[in-house]
C-alpha positions, 0 to 999 in steps of 0.5 A: 542491542541498545545501539541497534534499537537507537539506529532503528528509532533514528531510521524511523524518525528519518522515514517519517520526516521523508514521508512528511516532506513527500506529502508537503513538497512531492517526491521530486522536490524532496531532497536529503537536505529537506529531510534533514531539516524536517527531522532536525539532524545534519544531512550527514547523519541522514545519509548515515542512517538511510543512505542516499535519496534512492535508498530512502525511496526504497525504504519508503516503498518497503514501509508501504509494503509493510503497512499493506501486509500488516493490514492484510494480516489484520484481515484474519477473522478474530481468533482464527488460526488460518494462514489465509484470511477469508475473501470477505475479510480481504475485501473489507481490508482492501476497501477500509484499510489498504487504501484508506490512509491519506498519507499512504495514498499520497505517497503511492500517488507520488511513487506512481508519478515517478514510476512512469520514468523509473523502471526500478520504482515501477518494478517495486510498485508492481511487486507491492500490488502483485502481493495483494493480487496474489493473495486475492487470487489464492483466496478466490481459488480456495473458495472456488470463485471463478472458473480459472486463474485468468478469470480470478486475476481479472476479477482481482485486478478489478477489485484492486482498481475499485479500491484504488479508484475510490481512494483517488476520488476521495482524495479529490473530494468526490466521495460516494454518498455511502462509504461502503457502496463500492465495497458492496459492488465488489461483493456483487462482482465476487458473487457473480463470478461464484455463480458461474 
């Protein structure tokens, strides 16, 4: 049992070093050797614990998915035993947690860039955003927002686009005067769809 814990800790250290390299150098310029230098281990141990560079990218995407899912899990109302959070709490999470971490946003940006040429990464990103999309659609359906699932899907895509766009512009230094402006707009979109 202790060996598994050490292996998990080592893998975590390597992935943290990989993230640091990706943020500093970009994904295209991050090599196993640079990750090994960052974490202070021989390259052979990096390969032993996480595999090759493609395996590391897969682990990085899994890490991003885990973070997003943890954020969504935290969206449950306090003390709630419900499996599905409310739409309001999902929107709060989407605008304040999911796209608010600069590290995650930088890595996702790098992954988007690679996804233009790599079908595997594109599919993984699609799955990652697909989980958020499905959760939003399911909750809209439960709260009877929108006429049908096509309308809900369009609305969910608009909400994700607003949140992702807000994070992208914030990265460039173009922040809204009020931090919650787009979150309020998202609420208005939901309200408009609910009145139909």
